C-alpha positions in Angstrom: 1.4 18.5 2.8 -0.2 17.4 6.0 -1.8 14.0 6.1 -5.1 13.6 8.2 -3.7 10.3 9.7 -1.0 12.3 11.3 -3.5 14.6 13.0 -5.6 11.8 14.1 -2.7 9.6 15.3 -3.9 6.7 13.2 -1.1 4.2 14.1 -2.3 1.4 11.8 -2.4 3.8 8.8 1.0 5.3 9.7 2.5 1.8 10.0 1.1 0.8 6.6 2.4 3.9 5.0 5.9 3.3 6.5 5.9 -0.3 5.3 4.9 0.7 1.8 7.6 3.4 1.8 10.3 1.0 2.8 9.1 -1.7 0.4 9.2 0.8 -2.5 12.9 1.3 -1.9 13.6 -2.1 -3.4 14.2 -2.5 -7.2 11.1 -3.7 -8.9 9.0 -3.6 -5.7 6.3 -1.3 -7.2 5.9 -3.5 -10.2 5.6 -6.6 -8.0 3.2 -5.0 -5.6 1.0 -3.8 -8.6 1.1 -7.2 -10.2 -0.1 -8.8 -6.9 -2.9 -6.3 -6.5 -4.0 -6.9 -10.1 -4.0 -10.7 -9.4 -6.1 -10.1 -6.3 -8.5 -7.9 -8.3 -8.7 -10.4 -11.2 -9.5 -13.2 -8.8 -12.7 -11.5 -7.5 -16.0 -12.9 -8.7 -17.9 -11.0 -11.3 -21.2 -9.7 -9.9 
């Protein structure tokens, strides 16, 4: 599979992907990340 960010040379996107990849190597990292995103989402105001 070829990612569009590779073709475009999107350095910020590639850096974010690499950070996520390395973070996900840690035990329980995905669950922690998901919990943090849920808390962020839940803190948004209802409109």
